[in-house]
ZADOVO-613963 format. One line per field, with one value per residue (C-alpha): z negated, x negated, y negated. Coordinates in Angstrom, 3 decimals, decimal comma, m for minus. Layout:
Z: (Z  ...)
X: (X  ...)
Y: (Y  ...)
***
This chain:
Z: (m9,440  m5,817  m4,585  m3,668  m7,244  m8,682  m6,317  m7,244  m11,018  m10,926  m13,102  m13,339  m15,763  m17,002  m18,390  m20,883  m22,488  m23,955  m26,277  m29,708  m30,930  m27,704  m25,787  m22,388  m21,451  m17,904  m15,456  m16,558  m20,246  m19,396  m17,708  m20,680  m23,080  m21,022  m23,480  m26,490  m25,008  m24,236  m27,929  m28,952  m26,646  m28,163  m31,399  m29,783  m30,700  m34,332  m34,085  m32,803  m35,570  m38,130  m36,547  m36,518  m40,164  m41,168  m39,586  m37,900  m36,681  m35,089  m33,342  m32,056  m30,656  m28,091  m26,440  m24,759  m26,584  m27,142  m30,578  m31,205  m30,337  m32,497  m35,475  m34,891  m35,131  m38,299  m39,846  m38,566  m37,231  m34,614  m33,734  m32,908  m30,852  m28,870  m28,292  m26,745  m24,346  m26,481  m25,962  m29,066  m27,632  m27,659  m30,906  m32,921  m32,613  m34,974  m37,626  m37,179  m37,781  m41,062  m41,934  m41,758  m40,873  m37,890  m40,374  m42,261  m39,066  m37,721  m41,132  m41,129  m37,802  m39,455  m42,550  m44,668  m46,612  m45,243  m47,916  m47,108  m43,387  m43,928  m46,123  m43,515  m40,776  m42,894  m43,537  m39,798  m38,769  m38,300  m37,638  m33,977  m35,095  m34,037  m32,265  m28,829  m27,140  m27,882  m25,418  m26,560  m30,264  m30,891)
X: (m134,279  m134,173  m131,555  m134,343  m135,675  m132,183  m131,582  m134,914  m134,291  m130,580  m129,880  m130,677  m133,502  m131,352  m128,918  m131,618  m131,419  m128,098  m129,778  m130,188  m133,768  m135,255  m137,988  m138,761  m142,439  m142,672  m145,311  m144,638  m145,103  m148,284  m149,628  m148,657  m150,462  m153,593  m155,924  m154,141  m154,621  m158,279  m158,709  m156,952  m159,158  m162,253  m161,316  m162,129  m165,801  m166,923  m169,246  m166,373  m164,026  m166,684  m167,154  m163,389  m163,012  m165,970  m164,463  m161,118  m160,823  m164,259  m163,616  m160,240  m161,901  m163,561  m160,207  m157,932  m154,766  m151,864  m151,471  m148,472  m150,463  m153,387  m151,100  m149,297  m152,608  m153,627  m150,196  m150,091  m146,648  m146,104  m142,617  m144,049  m146,813  m144,304  m142,261  m145,369  m145,818  m147,730  m147,451  m147,350  m149,941  m152,456  m151,196  m151,613  m155,367  m154,964  m153,166  m155,658  m158,481  m156,774  m156,514  m152,735  m150,686  m148,375  m145,509  m146,668  m147,101  m143,683  m142,122  m143,266  m141,474  m138,256  m138,820  m139,487  m142,339  m143,913  m142,080  m138,703  m139,214  m140,227  m137,187  m134,882  m136,327  m136,075  m132,424  m131,724  m132,879  m131,050  m127,331  m126,481  m123,459  m124,098  m127,327  m126,052  m124,757  m124,961  m122,195  m119,948  m120,605  m121,108)
Y: (m59,954  m58,915  m56,500  m54,067  m54,155  m53,656  m50,749  m49,178  m49,501  m48,814  m51,862  m55,550  m56,456  m59,346  m56,737  m55,734  m59,183  m58,010  m55,489  m57,141  m57,377  m56,082  m57,885  m56,453  m56,429  m57,733  m58,839  m62,428  m61,583  m59,712  m62,838  m65,038  m62,713  m62,079  m63,873  m62,349  m58,889  m59,648  m60,486  m57,263  m55,209  m56,869  m55,090  m51,764  m52,351  m52,047  m55,068  m57,206  m56,037  m56,981  m60,409  m60,987  m59,948  m62,153  m65,292  m64,810  m68,401  m68,421  m65,109  m66,298  m69,432  m67,183  m66,539  m69,049  m68,112  m70,463  m72,046  m69,760  m66,649  m67,739  m68,402  m65,115  m63,270  m65,117  m64,447  m60,836  m61,761  m59,078  m60,301  m63,744  m62,144  m60,084  m63,244  m64,820  m61,910  m59,439  m55,722  m53,535  m51,143  m53,997  m55,563  m52,385  m52,911  m55,877  m53,825  m50,992  m53,485  m54,349  m50,653  m50,706  m47,642  m47,932  m47,522  m50,606  m52,647  m51,667  m52,179  m55,817  m56,250  m55,070  m57,221  m54,139  m52,647  m49,481  m47,504  m49,083  m48,527  m44,898  m44,268  m45,836  m43,640  m40,490  m41,365  m41,378  m44,841  m48,083  m47,924  m48,542  m50,617  m54,199  m53,249  m52,236  m55,378  m59,079  m59,925  m57,088  m57,657  m53,943)
***
């Protein structure tokens, strides 16, 4: 990162890599996920959602996604899709197409059912212990 960018932000973007479980959406990740996001945006139209649900593989063939992105969509693996550059605001269109609640979609990202995720959030959320710094171990 340039000094000007660090001065403008007040921190170095590389410092954010120290937050466990956090993937920063950047210009580079946006570029990597361009075709994935085009697919997600196609789901904004009812006819496209119907075509996708009728034959997911054929619909995905229309977009030049990577093999990892394609498999992530088929598996509804949102963590894998984020790792390949996906942005949750685009990805939620996939879970909405499936009729999932946001709670269910986010729960899958935490390895929980919708009910387990909801109960955790009502109980105050995940403990910050061990989730603040990889380097610091806290």
